[in-house]
N, C-alpha and C positions, 0 to 999 in steps of 0.2 A: 548579444540575445540576454535578457534578462532570467534570472533562473526560475523556474517555479518551485512551488512547495508542495512537498510530498510528504506525506505518513508513512514513517518506514513497515509497521507490517502491511501497504499497499504492495510496497514491493513482494509479498506473496500471492494478494490476492489477484495482482494482474497475471501472474507465471501460471492459475488455474482458471482463468476469466476464462466463460465459453459462451457467454454471449445470451448469459443469466442474468436475471435482476431485479429489484424490487419491480420497478416499472420500468415502462419503455423508456423516459426520459431516463434514469439511472444508466440504464441497459446502452443509450443512445452518445451519453456525455464519457461513458469507460469505454466504450467503443474507440471514440473518437481521440481520447485521451491514450489508450496503448497505442495508436495508429501512428499519432505526433511524438512520442516518447521514442520510438520505433523507429522515426524515421527520422526523424532531428536531432536525436541524442543530444536532448540538452542538460546544460547546465540544473541539477536539483538542489535543493535545501529543504534538506530534511525540518517535521517540524509535529508536536505534537501536541498540534490543532487542525484545524480547520486544511484542507489541501485544496486541489484543482480535482480528484475526485467527490470528495464531501462534497461539494456546491449543491450535487442533485441526489444524494442521499435523503430517500425519507426517515433517516433519521440524525438528522442535520433541523435542531430547533433553533432559532434565533443565535446561527454562524457556534452551538452548542453540542454535541455527540452527546443523542441522549443511553449513549451504549458510554458514553467515555472512561471509567471506570475501568472495564473487559478490555477496550482498543487500546487503551493508555497502557495497561501492561502489557497488549501485545508490542505498541514503540518500543517500550523498556528491552525487551526479551529482543526482539530483533540488533536495535541499536547495539546491545550488550554481544551477541552471539558474532557482530560483525565488526567490531571495537570502531564503532562511531558513536557521536554525540548528535541531540538537536542540534542546529542550528550548520552541523555539517554542510558543505555544497562542495559537488561531484557532478559527473559527468553519469547521465542516466544509465549509460552502460555498464559505469563501474559499481554501482549500486548493483543493479542485477547481477552483476557475476559476483558481487558478495554477497547475496540473500542466497545464488543459488549453492556456489562453494561451502559456504559458514551452516545454512539453513535447511535445504530442500534435499542437496546430495548428501549430507549427513544422516538426515532420517531425522532430524528435530520439528519437522514443522506443527505436527501434531502437540509437542510438550507444547508449541505456544498457544498455537490458537484450535485445540483441537475440540474445544466447548464451541465454537462459532459456526452460526445456524448454516453457511455453507461450507460445512466439512466433507459433507456427504461427497460432493462435488471436486474436491482436491486431493486424488489419490490417484 
């Protein structure tokens, strides 16, 4: 199986996703991706650019996030706290555990993305 690309900060988004989203297309895509990641546990390659979730996001403008500076900081923080690097490839379950142990359980999520528009549902 070929690995899929995933932005590091999406590891936190996935953990708190509750079927809410920017629009129906985004929500359906996100739900489908989460189901696939949990069911298949594929290899993922960490990227600080468009990934499988970004494809249906309304902030994706011609393959670039219109919030790229902000989410780029989120990505860099996740990588640093999990001791990972852009381009690293690992199983989704390994990445999920690193995010959970090093960020979520450690109480560091709000330090990384407390200014996100979805912050209110990530508690």
